[in-house]
Backbone bond lengths (Angstrom), bond angles and torsions (degrees), N, CA, C in turn:
res aa  C-N    CA-C-N  psi(-1)  N-CA   C-N-CA  omega(-1)  CA-C   N-CA-C  phi
1 M - - - 1.456 - - 1.533 111.27 -
2 A 1.323 115.70 -37.67 1.465 119.63 -179.13 1.529 111.04 -62.76
3 E 1.342 116.14 -33.46 1.464 120.21 178.52 1.518 110.86 -63.88
4 L 1.337 116.88 -39.62 1.466 120.69 179.44 1.531 110.82 -64.19
5 V 1.312 116.21 -43.01 1.469 120.34 179.27 1.520 109.90 -64.47
6 E 1.318 116.55 -41.48 1.455 121.40 -179.89 1.531 110.93 -62.43
7 I 1.325 117.02 -45.61 1.469 119.52 -178.99 1.526 110.67 -70.13
8 Q 1.333 117.76 -32.19 1.466 120.23 175.64 1.531 110.22 -62.08
9 E 1.315 116.67 -42.39 1.458 121.37 179.38 1.529 110.37 -64.80
10 M 1.332 116.71 -40.82 1.458 120.78 178.18 1.532 110.55 -63.95
11 I 1.330 116.33 -40.29 1.470 121.03 178.75 1.521 110.15 -62.19
12 E 1.308 117.33 -46.06 1.469 120.91 -179.10 1.536 111.09 -62.94
13 K 1.336 116.72 -42.64 1.469 120.17 178.73 1.525 110.74 -63.25
14 L 1.322 116.30 -42.32 1.462 119.42 -178.87 1.519 111.20 -70.65
15 R 1.318 118.07 -33.85 1.466 120.96 174.93 1.525 110.14 -61.62
16 D 1.334 115.55 -45.25 1.469 120.13 178.08 1.525 110.75 -61.34
17 K 1.330 116.00 -43.52 1.460 120.49 179.90 1.519 110.49 -64.23
18 L 1.326 117.29 -42.46 1.472 120.80 178.95 1.531 110.48 -61.55
19 H 1.309 115.72 -42.46 1.470 119.06 178.28 1.523 110.39 -61.73
20 E 1.308 116.52 -43.64 1.468 121.88 -179.92 1.537 110.74 -64.55
21 I 1.320 116.52 -45.94 1.455 121.99 -178.67 1.524 111.28 -62.47
22 S 1.332 116.23 -39.17 1.466 120.02 -172.28 1.525 113.43 -75.98
23 Q 1.315 117.96 -11.62 1.463 120.18 -179.94 1.527 109.84 -61.97
24 G 1.328 115.48 121.03 1.453 120.82 177.29 1.511 115.10 78.16
25 K 1.328 117.38 6.73 1.470 121.22 179.27 1.511 109.37 -119.62
26 T 1.308 115.53 159.84 1.451 119.24 175.36 1.520 109.94 -79.35
27 L 1.309 116.77 160.20 1.470 120.74 179.89 1.517 112.19 -69.48
28 T 1.320 117.46 -13.96 1.468 121.19 178.24 1.524 112.49 -97.95
29 D 1.326 117.33 3.55 1.457 121.54 176.16 1.530 108.90 -59.39
30 T 1.305 117.44 137.38 1.459 122.63 -175.88 1.530 112.58 -53.68
31 E 1.307 116.87 -44.43 1.470 121.04 -178.55 1.533 111.37 -66.50
32 V 1.315 116.64 -38.91 1.465 121.70 178.69 1.541 109.93 -66.47
33 V 1.320 115.44 -45.13 1.475 120.22 179.92 1.526 110.27 -62.29
34 R 1.318 117.16 -44.04 1.471 121.16 -179.47 1.522 110.94 -61.14
35 A 1.322 117.73 -45.69 1.471 121.29 179.69 1.539 110.15 -65.30
36 S 1.323 116.66 -38.83 1.467 120.76 178.24 1.530 110.81 -64.40
37 Q 1.296 117.48 -40.66 1.461 121.88 178.59 1.525 110.59 -65.25
38 M 1.310 116.84 -40.20 1.474 120.76 177.81 1.532 110.02 -63.44
39 L 1.325 116.44 -40.77 1.452 120.88 177.69 1.528 110.49 -64.33
40 D 1.310 117.10 -40.65 1.466 121.47 176.97 1.530 111.31 -58.55
41 V 1.312 116.39 -42.37 1.477 120.79 -179.98 1.525 109.35 -62.82
42 L 1.321 116.91 -46.05 1.465 120.17 179.80 1.523 112.03 -63.25
43 L 1.333 116.35 -42.37 1.453 120.02 179.90 1.538 111.45 -64.81
44 T 1.314 116.35 -38.86 1.462 120.40 177.60 1.527 110.65 -64.80
45 E 1.311 116.86 -43.08 1.466 121.00 178.74 1.525 110.39 -64.63
46 Y 1.321 116.87 -41.48 1.462 120.85 178.40 1.527 110.63 -60.87
47 Q 1.322 116.86 -44.07 1.469 121.39 178.81 1.530 110.66 -63.07
48 R 1.342 116.43 -41.53 1.463 120.15 178.73 1.539 110.69 -61.69
49 M 1.326 116.00 -42.42 1.459 120.24 -179.77 1.528 110.59 -65.15
50 L 1.328 116.71 -40.71 1.466 120.12 177.93 1.522 111.32 -62.86
51 N 1.321 116.01 -43.66 1.466 120.77 179.81 1.538 111.02 -62.21
52 E 1.316 116.67 -41.71 1.468 120.38 177.41 1.527 110.60 -61.86
53 K 1.314 117.02 -42.44 1.460 121.70 -179.66 1.533 110.65 -64.48
54 I 1.316 117.08 -42.47 1.452 122.00 -179.13 1.530 111.75 -67.15
55 N 1.330 116.35 -38.40 1.460 121.19 -175.71 1.523 114.21 -84.50
56 K 1.291 118.62 3.89 1.471 121.16 178.52 1.495 111.11 -77.82
């Protein structure tokens, strides 16, 4: 359970960072794309962890 809370916190921090980074930049800006990809990885991992917990 602690892992889920930890990854949720990481997701929220990265969402905030992505929002901050994207201000005044295009969605195809390298920095914006990189942060978005990192967020995608975290969200995918979070979903995998939830699925494992549900299927136990």
